[in-house]
C-alpha positions in Angstrom: 5.9 -22.6 -13.5 4.8 -20.9 -10.5 1.7 -19.2 -10.5 1.8 -15.3 -10.2 0.7 -13.7 -7.0 -3.1 -12.3 -7.3 -3.1 -8.7 -7.0 -6.5 -7.5 -4.8 -8.0 -4.3 -5.7 -9.1 -3.5 -2.2 -5.6 -4.1 -1.5 -4.5 -1.6 -4.4 -7.3 1.0 -3.1 -6.0 1.3 0.5 -2.4 1.3 -1.0 -3.2 4.5 -3.2 -4.7 5.8 -0.4 -1.5 5.2 1.4 0.5 6.6 -1.4 -1.8 9.9 -1.2 -1.4 10.6 2.2 2.6 10.0 1.9 2.7 12.4 -0.8 0.5 15.3 1.6 3.3 14.4 4.2 6.4 14.8 1.7 4.5 17.6 0.0 4.1 19.0 3.2 7.4 18.4 4.7 9.0 19.7 1.4 7.1 22.9 2.1 8.6 23.7 5.3 11.6 22.6 4.4 11.5 25.5 2.0 9.7 27.6 4.5 12.7 27.5 6.1 14.9 28.0 3.7 12.5 31.0 2.5 12.9 32.6 6.0 16.7 31.8 6.2 17.3 33.8 2.8 15.3 36.6 4.5 17.7 36.7 7.9 21.0 36.8 5.2 19.4 39.3 2.9 18.6 42.0 6.0 22.0 40.8 7.4 23.8 41.9 4.6 22.0 44.9 3.9 22.5 45.9 7.5 26.3 45.3 6.9 26.4 47.5 3.3 24.1 50.6 5.1 25.7 49.9 8.5 29.0 50.2 7.1 28.7 53.3 4.9 26.6 55.4 7.9 29.8 54.7 10.0 31.4 55.7 7.5 29.9 59.0 7.6 29.9 59.3 11.1 33.7 59.1 10.7 33.3 61.8 7.9 31.6 64.2 10.3 33.3 63.6 13.2 36.7 64.6 11.6 35.0 68.0 9.5 33.0 69.2 12.6 36.6 69.3 14.2 38.0 70.7 12.0 35.5 73.2 11.2 36.1 74.4 15.6 40.2 74.5 15.5 40.1 75.6 11.9 37.2 77.7 11.1 37.9 81.3 10.4 33.8 82.6 10.5 33.9 80.9 14.3 36.8 82.7 15.4 35.5 86.0 14.2 32.0 85.3 16.1 34.7 84.4 19.7 36.5 87.7 19.6 33.5 90.5 18.2 32.7 92.2 21.0 29.1 93.1 20.0 28.8 95.9 22.4 31.7 98.4 21.6 32.1 98.1 18.0 29.5 100.2 15.8 29.5 97.4 12.9 30.8 93.9 15.3 27.2 93.2 14.3 26.6 93.3 10.4 30.1 91.7 10.6 28.5 88.9 12.6 25.7 87.9 11.2 27.8 88.5 7.4 30.5 85.6 9.5 27.5 84.1 10.7 25.6 83.2 6.9 29.3 82.4 5.8 29.1 79.9 8.6 25.9 78.7 8.0 26.6 78.3 4.4 29.9 76.1 4.8 27.3 73.7 6.8 24.6 73.9 4.1 27.4 72.8 1.9 28.5 69.4 4.8 24.9 69.1 4.9 24.3 68.8 0.9 27.6 66.0 1.1 26.6 64.0 3.3 22.8 64.3 3.0 19.7 66.4 4.0 19.2 64.3 6.7 21.7 65.3 8.6 21.4 68.5 10.4 24.6 70.9 10.9 24.7 73.4 14.2 27.1 75.7 16.2 26.4 77.8 19.5 27.9 79.8 20.8 27.3 80.8 24.6 28.5 84.1 25.6 26.7 85.6 22.3 23.7 83.3 22.3 24.2 82.6 18.8 22.4 79.1 17.8 22.8 78.5 14.0 21.5 75.0 12.1 21.4 73.7 8.7 17.7 72.5 6.9 14.5 73.8 5.7 12.7 70.7 6.9 11.8 69.2 10.4 10.8 72.6 11.6 9.2 71.7 15.0 12.2 69.0 15.8 15.1 71.9 15.6 13.2 74.2 17.4 13.6 71.5 20.2 16.2 70.8 19.7 17.7 74.3 19.8 15.8 75.1 23.0 17.2 72.0 24.6 20.8 72.7 23.8 20.1 76.5 25.5 18.6 74.8 28.5 21.2 72.4 29.5 23.9 75.3 28.6 22.8 77.2 31.0 22.9 74.4 33.4 26.8 73.8 31.7 25.1 70.3 31.0 25.8 69.9 27.3 26.9 66.3 26.5 30.1 66.4 25.1 31.0 63.4 21.9 33.8 61.5 23.4 36.0 59.4 21.5 34.6 60.4 18.8 30.9 57.8 19.1 27.8 59.7 18.4 25.4 59.3 21.2 21.6 59.4 21.6 19.7 61.7 22.9 15.9 61.9 24.4 14.2 64.9 24.0 11.0 65.1 25.5 10.4 61.6 24.0 11.5 62.5 20.1 15.4 60.9 19.3 18.2 62.2 18.8 21.7 60.4 17.4 24.2 63.3 17.7 27.6 64.1 18.0 29.0 67.5 19.7 32.3 68.6 19.6 33.8 71.7 22.0 36.1 74.3 22.6 35.8 77.2 24.5 32.1 78.6 24.2 32.0 77.4 20.8 30.0 74.2 20.1 29.6 72.5 17.0 27.4 69.0 16.3 25.2 67.5 14.2 22.3 65.2 14.8 20.2 63.0 12.4 16.4 62.0 13.5 16.8 57.7 13.9 13.6 57.5 11.6 16.0 58.9 8.9 18.8 56.5 9.4 15.4 53.3 9.5 14.7 54.9 5.8 18.1 54.0 4.0 17.7 50.8 5.2 14.1 50.7 3.7 15.1 51.4 0.7 15.7 47.4 -0.6 13.4 45.8 2.8 9.6 46.0 2.9 7.6 48.7 5.1 6.6 45.6 7.2 10.2 45.9 9.5 10.0 46.4 12.9 13.2 48.8 13.6 14.8 49.0 16.9 17.5 51.6 18.9 19.6 50.3 21.6 21.3 53.2 23.4 24.4 51.3 24.1 25.6 52.9 27.2 22.3 52.8 29.1 21.0 49.6 27.5 17.9 52.0 26.6 15.8 49.7 23.6 14.1 52.8 21.0 10.5 50.9 19.4 9.8 52.1 16.0 6.4 52.8 16.4 4.6 53.3 12.7 0.8 55.3 12.8 -0.3 58.1 10.3 1.2 60.8 10.9 4.3 59.0 10.5 6.8 56.4 12.2 8.6 58.1 15.8 10.8 55.8 18.3 9.7 55.7 21.7 11.3 54.1 24.3 10.5 50.3 25.3 11.4 48.3 28.1 9.4 44.9 27.2 12.4 44.3 24.5 13.9 40.9 25.5 17.7 40.5 23.4 17.3 37.8 21.4 14.2 36.5 22.2 13.6 35.8 18.5 15.1 33.9 16.1 14.5 36.2 13.6 16.5 38.8 15.5 19.4 40.5 13.7 21.3 43.8 15.8 24.2 46.2 14.1 26.3 48.4 16.4 28.3 50.9 14.8 32.2 51.4 15.5 31.9 55.2 15.3 28.0 56.2 17.0 27.5 54.1 21.2 24.3 53.0 19.6 23.1 50.2 17.6 20.5 49.4 15.3 18.5 46.4 15.0 15.7 44.4 13.0 12.8 42.0 13.5 11.5 40.1 10.8 9.4 38.2 13.1 6.1 39.9 11.5 7.4 39.5 8.3 8.0 35.8 8.5 4.5 35.6 10.1 2.8 37.5 8.1 4.3 35.0 5.2 3.8 32.1 7.3 0.5 33.2 7.5 -0.2 33.0 4.0 2.0 30.4 3.5 0.3 27.9 6.0 -3.1 29.0 4.7 -2.4 27.7 1.4 -1.1 24.6 2.5 -3.7 23.9 4.6 -6.3 25.2 1.4 -4.2 22.1 -0.4 -4.2 19.9 2.1 -7.3 20.2 2.6 -8.7 20.0 -1.2 -6.2 17.0 -1.5 -7.6 15.2 1.1 -11.2 16.1 -0.2 -10.2 15.1 -3.5 -8.6 11.9 -1.7 -12.2 10.8 0.1 -14.1 11.5 -3.1 -11.6 9.3 -5.2 -12.0 7.2 -2.1 -15.2 7.1 -1.8 -15.4 6.6 -5.9 -13.4 3.9 -7.1 -15.8 2.0 -3.8 -18.7 2.8 -4.7 -18.6 2.7 -8.9 -15.2 0.4 -9.3 -14.8 -1.7 -6.0 -18.3 -2.1 -5.7 -19.7 -3.4 -8.6 -16.2 -5.9 -9.1 -17.4 -7.3 -6.0 -21.1 -8.0 -6.9 -19.9 -9.3 -10.0 -17.8 -11.5 -7.9 -20.1 -13.0 -6.0 -22.0 -13.6 -9.2 -19.9 -15.6 -10.4 -19.4 -17.3 -7.3 -23.3 -18.1 -7.5 -22.9 -19.1 -11.1 -20.4 -21.6 -9.5 -23.1 -23.3 -7.0 -26.7 -22.7 -9.0 -25.4 -22.3 -13.0 -27.0 -19.1 -12.9 -25.3 -15.7 -13.5 -27.3 -12.9 -12.3 -27.7 -9.4 -14.2 -24.8 -6.3 -13.2 -26.6 -3.6 -14.2 -24.1 -0.9 -12.7 -22.3 -0.8 -16.1 -23.2 -1.5 -19.6 -19.9 -3.6 -19.5 -20.8 -5.7 -16.9 -23.4 -6.3 -18.3 -22.7 -7.5 -21.7 -19.6 -9.5 -19.9 -22.3 -11.6 -18.2 -24.7 -11.9 -21.2 -21.5 -13.2 -23.4 -20.3 -15.1 -19.9 -24.6 -17.0 -20.0 -23.8 -17.6 -23.5 -20.7 -18.8 -22.8 -21.6 -21.2 -20.0 -24.9 -22.5 -22.4 -22.7 -23.8 -25.3 -20.2 -25.6 -22.2 -22.5 -27.2 -20.7 -24.0 -28.5 -24.0 -20.6 -29.5 -25.4 -20.5 -31.0 -21.7 -23.4 -33.4 -22.6 -22.6 -34.5 -25.7 -18.8 -35.1 -24.9 -20.2 -36.8 -22.1 -23.3 -38.8 -24.1 -19.9 -39.8 -26.6 -17.7 -40.8 -23.4 -20.8 -43.0 -22.3 -21.3 -44.8 -25.8 -17.6 -45.9 -25.4 -17.1 -46.9 -22.0 -20.6 -48.8 -23.0 -19.4 -50.6 -26.3 -15.8 -51.3 -24.4 -17.8 -53.1 -21.5 -19.6 -54.7 -24.1 -16.4 -56.2 -25.6 -14.7 -57.3 -22.5 -18.4 -59.0 -21.4 -18.5 -60.3 -24.9 -14.9 -61.9 -24.0 -16.1 -63.4 -20.7 -18.9 -65.4 -22.6 -17.5 -66.9 -25.4 -15.1 -68.6 -23.3 -17.7 -69.7 -20.9 -20.1 -71.4 -23.6 -16.5 -73.0 -25.3 -15.9 -74.6 -21.9 -19.7 -76.0 -21.6 -19.9 -77.3 -24.2 -16.5 -79.0 -24.5 -17.6 -80.9 -21.5 -21.1 -81.4 -23.2 -19.0 -82.8 -25.7 -16.6 -85.0 -23.7 -20.3 -86.2 -21.6 -21.4 -87.4 -24.7 -18.1 -89.6 -25.7 -18.3 -91.0 -22.1 -22.5 -91.9 -23.6 -23.8 -90.1 -20.0 -27.0 -89.2 -21.3 -28.5 -88.2 -18.1 -25.7 -85.7 -16.8 -26.3 -84.3 -20.1 -29.1 -83.8 -19.7 -28.8 -81.7 -15.6 -26.2 -80.1 -17.6 -27.6 -78.9 -20.8 -30.6 -77.5 -18.3 -27.9 -75.5 -15.9 -26.2 -74.8 -19.0 -29.5 -73.9 -20.6 -30.7 -71.8 -17.2 -27.3 -70.0 -17.2 -27.3 -68.9 -20.6 -31.1 -67.6 -20.0 -30.2 -65.6 -17.1 -27.0 -64.0 -19.2 -28.9 -62.9 -22.5 -31.5 -61.6 -20.3 -29.6 -59.0 -18.1 -27.0 -58.3 -21.2 -25.0 -56.1 -19.4 -26.9 -54.2 -17.0 -25.8 -54.6 -13.6 -27.6 -57.3 -11.7 -28.5 -58.2 -7.7 -25.7 -60.1 -6.5 -28.2 -62.8 -5.7 -28.7 -63.9 -9.2 -25.0 -64.0 -9.5 -24.7 -66.4 -6.8 -27.5 -68.4 -7.9 -25.0 -68.8 -11.3 -22.2 -69.4 -9.4 -24.4 -72.5 -7.8 -25.7 -73.6 -11.3 -21.7 -73.1 -12.1 -20.8 -75.7 -9.4 -23.1 -78.3 -9.9 -22.1 -78.6 -13.7 -18.5 -78.7 -12.3 -19.7 -81.9 -10.1 -22.0 -83.3 -13.2 -18.8 -82.1 -15.8 -15.8 -84.5 -13.1 -18.0 -86.7 -11.1 -15.9 -84.5 -7.8 -17.4 -82.9 -5.1 -17.4 -79.1 -5.2 -18.8 -77.5 -2.2 -19.0 -73.7 -2.6 -20.5 -72.4 1.0 -21.6 -69.0 0.8 -22.0 -66.7 3.5 -24.1 -63.1 2.5 -25.5 -60.7 4.2 -29.2 -60.8 3.3 -29.0 -56.6 2.4 -25.7 -56.8 0.5 -27.3 -59.6 -1.6 -30.1 -57.0 -3.1 -26.5 -54.9 -4.6 -26.5 -54.3 -8.2 -23.3 -55.2 -9.1 -21.6 -56.2 -12.7 -22.4 -59.3 -14.1 -20.0 -62.2 -13.8 -17.1 -60.4 -11.6 -17.4 -63.6 -8.8 -18.0 -66.5 -11.3 -14.4 -65.9 -13.3 -12.6 -65.8 -10.1 -14.5 -69.6 -8.8 -14.0 -70.5 -12.4 -10.3 -69.9 -12.3 -10.1 -72.0 -8.5 -12.2 -74.8 -10.5 -9.6 -74.7 -13.5 -6.4 -75.3 -11.4 -7.8 -77.1 -8.5 -9.1 -80.1 -11.1 -7.0 -82.7 -11.1 -5.5 -82.6 -7.8 -6.1 -85.1 -5.3 -7.4 -82.2 -2.6 -11.6 -81.6 -2.8 -12.6 -78.1 -3.9 -13.9 -75.6 -1.5 -14.6 -72.3 -2.3 -16.0 -69.7 1.1 -17.9 -66.5 -0.8 -18.5 -63.7 2.0 -20.2 -60.3 1.6 -20.9 -57.8 3.8 -20.6 -54.0 4.2 -17.1 -52.6 4.5 -18.5 -49.5 6.6 -21.5 -48.5 9.0 -22.2 -46.1 6.9 -23.0 -49.1 4.1 -21.5 -46.9 1.3 -19.7 -49.9 0.0 -19.4 -53.6 0.5 -17.3 -56.3 0.4 -17.0 -59.4 -1.5 -14.4 -62.2 -0.6 -14.1 -65.2 -2.5 -11.8 -68.1 -1.2 -10.5 -71.3 -2.0 -8.6 -74.4 -1.0 -6.5 -74.7 -4.7 -3.0 -74.0 -5.8 -2.8 -69.9 -5.0 -0.9 -67.8 -7.7 3.1 -67.6 -6.9 4.8 -64.5 -5.8 6.4 -63.0 -8.6 2.7 -63.4 -10.4 0.9 -61.5 -7.0 3.8 -58.8 -7.7 2.7 -58.3 -11.8 -0.6 -58.0 -10.8 0.0 -55.5 -8.4 1.8 -53.0 -10.9 -0.4 -54.1 -12.8 2.6 -55.2 -15.3 0.6 -59.0 -16.4 0.0 -59.5 -20.0 -2.0 -61.7 -22.3 0.1 -64.4 -21.7 0.2 -64.6 -18.6 -1.9 -67.8 -17.8 -3.0 -67.4 -14.6 -4.0 -64.1 -15.8 -6.8 -64.6 -18.1 -9.1 -62.8 -19.9 -11.7 -63.3 -17.3 -9.5 -61.4 -14.4 -8.3 -59.1 -16.5 -11.1 -57.7 -17.9 -12.9 -58.1 -14.7 -10.6 -55.4 -13.2 -11.0 -53.0 -16.2 -14.2 -53.5 -16.0 -14.1 -52.3 -12.4 -12.0 -49.5 -13.2 -14.2 -48.4 -15.7 -17.2 -48.9 -14.0 -16.1 -47.3 -10.5 -13.3 -45.6 -11.3 -11.2 -44.8 -7.8 -14.5 -46.1 -5.5 -13.5 -49.8 -6.9 -10.5 -52.1 -6.0 -9.5 -55.7 -6.1 -7.0 -57.1 -4.7 -5.6 -60.8 -5.5 -3.2 -62.8 -3.0 -2.6 -66.0 -0.9 -4.5 -66.8 2.2 -2.6 -68.6 5.0 -3.7 -72.2 3.8 -2.8 -71.9 0.6 -5.2 -71.2 -1.8 -5.8 -68.1 -3.5 -8.1 -65.2 -2.0 -9.9 -62.5 -4.0 -11.3 -59.2 -2.3 -14.0 -56.9 -4.3 -15.0 -53.5 -3.0 -17.5 -51.5 -5.2 -20.2 -48.5 -3.7 -23.0 -50.2 -2.3 -26.4 -49.9 -4.7 -29.4 -50.8 -3.3 -31.9 -52.6 -6.6 -34.3 -49.9 -6.1 -32.0 -47.0 -6.6 -31.1 -45.9 -10.2 -27.3 -46.8 -10.1 -25.1 -43.3 -11.2 -22.1 -45.8 -12.1 -24.1 -47.8 -14.6 -23.5 -46.5 -18.2 -26.9 -48.1 -19.9 -29.0 -45.7 -21.5 
């Protein structure tokens, strides 16, 4: 099963911060999209409003034009006023006033029908009779009346062409008017542009900015609001379509257009929106910074210290206290108690393992001793049968010395020099037993002779050589070499070679694969036990290699860690 990838807290916090920043960007982007939709909706509302009220105004203008023309052509009062001679007839003045009142009432009825903001007027140039409806806007009425009389005297009264209303700027006051003429009689209607804008403001806020454009001259008039009211003033700085939030409606029955610029409203809304977004962004940023600082100082730092304490504990075995949080302190206390119990269990298990290993090695070594003892006793018995008394004495002396050395050392490591002396004694015993010349050449470094080695790890191979060489015609020659394996002198190499018959290749193959059994004669108890003892004592630090030499014979190489006799062996299991 694959190991899951571990996550790092610092990376997670960084990811959280990136996610928060990304959320801010997304929220800001969504807000801008919503704001654009809001702006678009405002423009659409303004467009629909202008279409509705613009069409209504167009219909009123067309109706007024039609009714004014009919009035001029068919109204009896206008004909009577035209035909009366105020200078000759006695009652002509009274009749004229009566007709004027009747005409004025007619105009007032029209004003009621179309709206009080429309002012209907009549002017007879010859008799200088001027009638106008409406009780409000007195100053504007007087201004317009004076303007008509002035232009009439100059024969310059503007007349409606193609039934389209037009703009008149009278001393800075703007009028949207229509005028029709028949002989010396003039009828017309005017309305202040401010009144037209009031209709649009029924559904819009007072902050909207309106303007009027004279289509015949291209002159713009901008609405200027003040404490006394609002009025349109000529403005030459307005650029058409200069704003993306600019909208204009052209009347079909008027030579003017009315426009609206919602930029101010949008800017005001945008300003409020941007302030809210800015405040929100700043708050979120502060929250992110605060959260990052909190996690870093109160979560990440204690965890990092706890992690460092665990690493130090791995090196020193001591876990320092973490006083940031009570939970960490409790975990540390539990950990220390658990580690103490683990150490006690480890010591207990280690001691049990040592005891088991010591028992096993004792058993293996005891298997070697009877084998050698029996061989010696059999040899003495054979010599006694031959009545070789002197040789029996020498053999008994060598064997007793050998036995004394073994029983004195037990399973403890011995100096290599002592092991070599035992081999020499064994060779002498062999020469006495078989009256056969056996030579043992020893070439060992003096420092290596002082190395501590397990007992009987070399003599078993010497014994094996003697066993399988005795009876042949060749002389027995054994070579023992000992040296350091490396320059650092951490391991020693022991080489034991003989001129015996060697091992068959199939037997060596079994040894390499560790497949030899108890019934393999060439691998007696001594060799098998030596291999097992080396494995138990040194593990992978030791090796045992057995092979055949170039000129027959067996070659054994033993490699073990070097341990001086003055030092305490870390591989010894004796206590």
